[in-house]
N, C-alpha and C positions, 0 to 999 in steps of 0.2 A: 743632883744630877738633872742631867736633859729628860723631859716629857717623853718618855718613847712616842706617845700617842700623835702629840704633834711635830716630832723634832724639833724642838726649842729647844737655844742652849743656850743656858744662862751664861752672862757677859763673864762673869770670872768664876773658875772653878778651883780649888787649890785642895788637892791632895797633900793631905803629913803626915810624919812620923812615919815614914816606908822608908827600907831600903830600896834604892833607884839602880838599878843595873841600864848606863844608855847604851851599852853594846860600845860605842865607839868613844868613849870616854871612862876614868877612873870612876868605880863604883860609891855609893853615896849610902854610908850603912845606916843612918837615919835621918834622911830630909823629904824635902818636897818638891811638888810638881804642880808649878802655877802656869792653868790651861784658859787661855783670851777667845771667847769666840772659836773655832775650830783647829786653834793652833795652840802650840806651848810657848809659852810668853818666858817663860824663866823656869828654872831647877837649880839649888843648892845644897847644902846641907844648916841643919838646925833648924831650929822654927820657922815659918815661913812669916816672911813680913806682913805687916794691915794689909788687907783687902775688906774694907768694909761692901757688903751684901755680898759676899762673894758665897757662893756653894761651899761648904770646909767637906771634904771628905777626909777620916781617920782613918791611914792608912794603916796604924798600932799592926805588928804581928803580918805583916803582908811585903812581898817584893812587887816588885814595880820594873816592868820589861816593855819595849815595845810589841804593839797587834802583832801578830805570827803572821807570815806571808805564805797561801799555799800555790805553789806555781804550779801543781797540775795537777788535774784531777777530771771525771768523766763522771757530773755530776748525774744523768740517765741511768747512771748504773745502781744509782743507789735499787731500785725494781729490780735488778735480775741479783740481788746477794746469795751467796751460797750456792751456788754452780757452777759444774763442771770444778770441784773442788779438788781433784786429784789431776790437773792437767796441767801439761806445759803450756806457754804460751800460744802458739799456732794450736794447740790443741784446742785450748779455751777459748780463743775466738771463733774456730769452727763451727763450734760447740754453739755460740752465742749469738753470732750474726746473725742465723732465722729468728731470732728469737726477735732481737732487739729492730728488725727490721718491721713489727706489731706496733714499734712506737706512736702516740699521739702527743699532742700539747698537753692534751693532760697528763698522762702519762709524765712528760720529764717536767710538768709544771708542781707534781705531787713529790717527786723522786728528789727535784731542784731545792723543793722548801725544807724536806730531812734533810738531805746532805748538809746544807749551808746553815741549817741550824744546829745540828751535829756539827758540824767545826767552827763556831760562834761559840758554842758552847767549851770545845777544847783552845781559847782563845785566837782564834782567826780572825783577824781584822778584814782581815784581803783574801781572796781569795779567784785563782782563774779557773777557765773550766774548757775542756777540749771537747767539742761537742764535730763527732767528724761524720753522724750518719745522721741522713734528710730522704727518708722514702717518702714516696710523693703521696700527696694528697692527707696529709697526716698533722694539718695547720702548722701555723709559726712557732716551730721546737726552739730556733734561735730564741725569740721574743719570749720563750716560756721561761726559761730560765731566769732571761735578765728582771724578767715581771716578780720571780720569785729570793729572786736577792733584793730590789728593792724594796720589800716589805720584808725581809731579816732583817737587814740595814748595815749589811755587809758591802766594803768597795768588789769590785764587781770585773775581772777581766776576761771575760769570754771569747776567744777563737775560734773562729767560722772555721769549722772543719771541715774535710773532704775525702772523698775517695772518687777515681775514676778509671784503675785497673783492676775490672773483676775477673775471674777465675776463666772467661774465655779469653781474656788478651794476657792470663800468664799469671796473674795475683793473686791473693788469698783470699779476700771478699767473695760471696757469690754476688752476680750480677747485678742481680735484685735490689741491692745495699749502695752500690755505685750510681753515678749522675755522671752527668756529658762535661769535658771539660768547659764549653763554654756558660753552661748554665752556670755550674759552681762558680765562675769569675764575675758574669752577673750577681750571683747571690752575694756572692762575699764584698765586692764593691757596693751594694745595695746594706748590710749588713752596716760595712764602716762609717757610708755618708747617715744612715739612717741613726745609729747609737753610741757611735766613739765623741767621746771628749776627754780632751789636751789639757782642758785647764790643771791649776794647780791641784784644785778641792776636789778634782774628778771622783766620782764615785763608779764610774763606768769607762773603761778604755775595751777597743777590740783589738785584736791581733788575726793575724791570718796564718792557718792552722793545718794543710795537707796533712792526713795520717799516719801516712810510714814508706817508707821505698817501696815495700813490696803490696803496698795498697795505691797510692799515687802513683801515675807515670811522671818523665823523667820533663812531659809539658805542663804537666800542671805544678811540678815544682817550679820551676823555672819561672814560669807564668803570674805563678801565686808570689811568687818575692818582688818581682816586676810589680804586681800590683801592690803589693805592703810598703814598698821603697817612697813609691807616686804617691802612697797616702799618708805616709808617715807612720806609718803604726809598725808594730812587733811580728818577728813570726816567730812560730811554732812547730816541731814535730818530734813525733821519737824516733828514736835514734840507737843502736847496741844495746840493743834491749837483752837478745838473747845470742847465744849462739847461731842458732837456728837462722837468724835473722842473717848473721854475716854467710853463713852458708850460699842465702839464697842471694845474697849482693852479687857471691862469688863467683856462682854460677850462671847469674842472668844478667850481669852490668860487666864481671870481669874485676871486680877490685870492692873492696871493702867497705863498709858503713859513708865513713866520716869522708874519705876518699871519693866518694861515690855523689854525696850533697857540697860536699867541697865546690865539684866541676859544675855544679848547678848553679851556685850563686848561693850558697845557702852555713857561708860561715859570715863571721862580724859582729859587733855588737850590740847591734837589733834581733839578737837570733838568741833562743836560749834554747835549748834538747832535752826529752823527756828521759830521763834512766842512765843513760852512756855506761851500760855496764860492762862493757866488754871493749875498754878502749887500750890499745896500743900507745908504749912510750910517745911515740909521732904525731899521736889522735892527739894526745894530753897536748901536746906542745903546740898542735894548732889553734886548739881550740883557746887556749890561753891567750897564743900571740894577737889571736885576732879578738879577742874578749868576748869568745862566744859563751854563752852559759849553760848552764848543765842544773834538773829538777832530781836532784835524787830522792828517789821513793822506795826507802829498804823493804817496810810492811811487805807490799807488794813484789819486789823481787823476790823476798823469801819465799812469799807464798805460792810464787810461779816455778820457785827451785831458780829463777834465772841468775842469779848469783848475786855477788857483791862487789858494788862499785869501788874504783879506787880512790876512793874522796879525798882523803889523808894524802896523797898522792898530788889530786889536782890543785889542790891548795895550797902546797908546799910549790908547786910550781905554776902559781898566779892564777889558777883558772877561778871564774865563781860559779860556785854551787848555791842553790837553794833546795827547800824542801817540798815535797810534795805527796800529798796524801795517795794520790791517783784512782781510780774507778772504785767503787766499793766492792764492783764486784770481783775484782781482785784486793780486795784492801779491804774486808768486812769490819764494819764499825771501828775503823783506824781513827783515832782523833788525832789533829794535826801538833798538839804538844808532845805526844807518846812518839812520834818522828826523830824529835832529837835524841831522847832515850834510846830506839831501835838501831840512828845514826850512829849514836857514838859507840855501842855493845859493837855493830856489826865490824865497826873499822878495828876497835880490840881484839874483837877473836881474830879476826884476820891478823891484824898487824903489832900487835901488843898494845900492851896499856900506855903507851904514849903517844898512840896513833889521833887521837880527839878528845879534845878536852871539853869539859861542862860550859863553858865561854865560850867555845868555840862551835857548838852545837846551836848552843842561842844565837848566835851570829848565823849559820847557815837560817834559821827557822824564821830570822826579821829580817835583817838587813844583805843579806844574801838572796834572800827571794826576791828584797826591794828591789838591786840592782838586775833579777832576771827580767822583772816587770818594768825596769827604764823608769823604776824610782825612789831612787836612792835618794834625790834631794828635797825629799817629799817626805817619806816613809822608814821605815823598820831600824833605825833608832832614837831617843830622847833627847832631842837637841831644840834650843828656841829657833822659832822658826819652824819648823817641821810641825807637821799634821798631826792633833792631837788624838792620837788611835794607841790610846795605852790599855795593860790589862794588869790588874792586881791579883794578887796568887798569894790564896794564906799560907804561910811556910809556918803557923806557930803550931799548937798543938801539937801530933805524933810527930809530927815532920821538925818541930823544933830540937829534937835530940839531935837534928844533923847540923852543925854550928855554919854553916854554907849556905846561904839560900840558894843561891842559885846552881850548887850538887844537887840541893835539896830537890827545886825541879828538874832536873833534867836525867839522876842519876834512878828517880825514886818514879813510882806514878804519880804523872801530873793532877793535882786536885782540884776542881771546877773551878775555874776562878772567882773570886770577889766579884768583883767588878771585870767590864769591859767595855769603852769605849773606844768610838769611832766618828773621828773628826769633834769630840767631846761630848759627843750624844751616846747615851745609855743603850747598851744592845744587850748586856746581860750583867745578872746583878744577884748575888748573893744562890750565884748558882744554877741562875734559871732564866731564859729569854722572858726579855721584858718587850720588846719591838711586837712580837707577837704570840697567841697560846703554843708555852712549848707541847701540849698535850697535842694541840691542832697541826702543827708540823709532824709530830709523829706517827698519827693517824694519816695525813697528807701521807707521808711515807708506802704506809700498809696500805693505805690504797691504790696508790700507785702501782705497788707491786700484783694484786690483784688485777688489776684490768690489765698491766701488761700480757700477763699471764693466759691468762682468758682474751684478749685482742691475739697470741700469738697458736692456741690453743684453736682456734678459729680457722684459724690460717692452717691446722695442721700441721702444726710445730707441738712438742713435747716436749719444757723444759728439764733438761737431766741435772740430777748432781753428779753426776758421776760419767765420766768418758765414757764407762765402756756399757750403760744403761743404753736402750734402744731408744733410738733415736729420728722421730721422723721428721720429714719438712716435707 
């Protein structure tokens, strides 16, 4: 296996005696995967062909899947978990905006280190991040998340988010956390130019991400779309998460959320939306016809009481859907692997036992996510020529009572991965992080929370666990 200290990758790695779930082709109950450099070179049934000098990994008792892809997150929120525990989305935001206004680059770095380490430990090899608050004078918050991803060793797709519609202009967030249109566009262009890597093996790609229809003006949405397309990067925002949002759009714009963003140029194969819980039949048709993707976040939607997205209907009508953990403050300690189970159970609870299968849930977490991020040619399935982002899941011991290993992974609580490779480099082995100290990553997250609380209190803000508690700002 690769040396996590240097990132060096052996010329050849052979994983053998493993149940292979490629996602795009037939499963191989006992087979091998051959990795050369950062790519998958071959896979097949039976013993692996001779490979002198290769690093050989015995996958007996394991299921091999593509690395999981997280298509919606707010990593800074690791530092504000457990607050506004009984709130609706709008109540939760109003409670937390003043807390988040106190964050600085040190908070973001610690929160991102813990959040990305936690994701890697649940089989995530690629994660997006939607960072949309940039309080002035608090350091380079965008770069702080990027540095944490580099240290953990996962592929990173941060969206440079933004809000310019504060309370004084009819928006939801307080004016102190929004930016002016011109400074957003300049900072976003700078982030893309400084960090975006479009290469096949890229570890870092940048998207453009105004936050939502209730916090970003029509001008910001329109100009951001034009900027992203001029730079050749993707677009991301929240849409149709709650009925409150729908009522806001009807009252303010005279139209429902999907119709509103359609007018602003926000449908297309370079766009993926977070949540899409409250879609009409016509909405689903539009998103499917235009190739617009969705990041389904079942745990967060459940935690905030937002509803259950119509994922089975979206898939039936040809929409692309990936999975997202969402920010930890609305999805406390949620592992990405667990969202496969949540997605399956939510769909079955609403539509019946045929609504979503274990293998469809696995595809949401892998190839569906890769499509959302524009990387289906590189990631999301185990195929020769694709990047060697591979996870081995132990399905022996107690899990061996389930004859179908994909069922064992999705239906039950996912076990810690035996191995996580990102481009052939070892990020997790034996259920432990190998790129950084696991304990140090956990401590960084806890320190980020303590620092954020202290900084908020210095501004006269007392973070509240429940919306009925006294709240001063």
